[in-house]
C-alpha positions as CSV (number, residue, x, y, z in Angstrom):
1,M,-20.1,-7.5,-23.1
2,N,-17.3,-9.0,-21.0
3,R,-17.3,-7.8,-17.4
4,V,-14.3,-8.3,-15.1
5,R,-15.6,-9.7,-11.8
6,T,-14.0,-8.5,-8.6
7,P,-13.2,-11.5,-6.3
8,P,-15.2,-11.7,-3.1
9,F,-13.8,-9.4,-0.5
10,P,-12.1,-11.2,2.5
11,A,-14.7,-11.7,5.2
12,G,-14.2,-9.7,8.4
13,R,-11.8,-7.3,6.8
14,P,-12.4,-3.5,6.5
15,R,-12.9,-2.0,3.0
16,S,-11.3,1.3,4.2
17,F,-8.6,1.7,6.8
18,R,-5.5,3.7,7.7
19,A,-2.1,2.1,7.6
20,T,1.5,3.2,8.0
21,V,4.1,2.4,5.3
22,H,7.0,0.2,6.4
23,G,10.4,-0.3,4.8
24,T,10.9,3.3,3.7
25,V,14.5,3.4,4.9
26,F,15.8,0.5,2.8
27,A,17.2,0.7,-0.7
28,D,17.2,4.5,-0.6
29,R,13.4,4.6,-0.8
30,E,13.4,7.3,2.0
31,R,14.3,9.9,-0.6
32,H,10.8,9.5,-2.2
33,L,9.1,10.8,1.0
34,E,10.2,14.3,0.2
35,R,8.0,14.2,-3.0
36,I,4.8,13.0,-1.3
37,R,2.3,15.6,-0.1
38,E,-0.8,15.0,2.1
39,G,-3.7,14.2,-0.3
40,D,-1.4,12.6,-3.0
41,S,-2.7,9.4,-4.5
42,L,-0.3,6.4,-4.3
43,N,-0.4,3.1,-6.2
44,L,-0.8,-0.2,-4.3
45,M,0.7,-3.4,-5.9
46,P,0.8,-6.9,-4.5
47,D,4.0,-9.0,-4.5
48,P,4.3,-11.6,-7.1
49,A,2.2,-14.7,-6.5
50,S,5.3,-16.8,-5.9
51,D,6.1,-15.0,-2.7
52,E,5.2,-17.1,0.4
53,N,4.7,-14.0,2.6
54,P,2.9,-11.6,0.2
55,E,3.1,-7.9,0.8
56,V,1.4,-4.9,-0.7
57,W,3.8,-2.3,-2.0
58,V,3.3,1.4,-2.1
59,H,4.5,3.2,-5.3
60,L,4.6,6.7,-6.5
61,E,2.7,7.6,-9.6
62,T,6.1,7.3,-11.4
63,G,6.4,3.7,-10.3
64,D,9.1,4.3,-7.7
65,P,8.6,2.1,-4.7
66,V,8.2,3.8,-1.3
67,G,7.6,0.9,1.0
68,H,5.0,-1.6,1.9
69,L,1.9,-2.0,4.1
70,P,2.3,-3.8,7.4
71,P,2.6,-7.6,7.0
72,E,-0.7,-8.3,8.9
73,I,-2.5,-6.3,6.1
74,G,-0.5,-7.7,3.2
75,E,-1.3,-11.3,4.3
76,W,-5.0,-10.8,3.4
77,L,-5.0,-7.9,1.0
78,A,-2.2,-9.1,-1.4
79,P,-4.0,-12.4,-2.2
80,W,-7.3,-10.6,-2.9
81,M,-5.5,-8.1,-5.1
82,M,-3.7,-10.9,-7.0
83,K,-7.1,-12.3,-7.9
84,G,-8.2,-9.0,-9.4
85,G,-9.2,-6.9,-6.4
86,A,-8.1,-3.2,-6.4
87,A,-7.2,-0.8,-3.6
88,K,-6.6,2.9,-3.7
89,A,-4.4,4.9,-1.3
90,T,-4.1,8.5,-0.3
91,A,-1.4,10.0,1.8
92,I,-2.9,11.6,4.9
93,R,0.2,12.3,6.9
94,V,3.8,12.7,5.8
95,R,6.6,13.3,8.4
96,G,10.3,13.8,8.1
97,R,13.4,12.1,9.5
98,E,12.6,13.2,13.1
99,T,9.8,10.6,13.1
100,P,10.5,6.9,13.4
101,S,10.6,5.4,9.9
102,W,7.5,3.2,10.3
103,R,5.4,6.3,11.3
104,R,6.6,8.7,8.6
105,L,3.9,8.0,6.0
106,L,0.2,7.3,6.9
107,L,-2.2,6.2,4.2
108,E,-6.0,6.0,3.9
109,V,-6.7,2.8,1.9
110,F,-10.0,2.1,0.2
111,C,-11.0,-1.1,-1.5
112,P,-14.0,-0.3,-3.7
């Protein structure tokens, strides 16, 4: 039986954490916030390996991009995910246009 091995988790990094989603106001991604409810699962995907500043992008179940995790998280989480690590995200707070864009969507992220 072939088992897929999860790469070693980055030392000193949390396996679960909360993070805001950045970049929601660009490329008309903001419209997707209206479809997200607290408790919804969202997909996390790392940037392609060729990107020199890798980010982890947040997508709806439909594949539509919503934004990305903060760069200080992406710099360690994206390389781990590109090597086969997986992360899950759940929306825990969704706010409207009255809230600054970088604070509109708060996720709980878990790296099993």
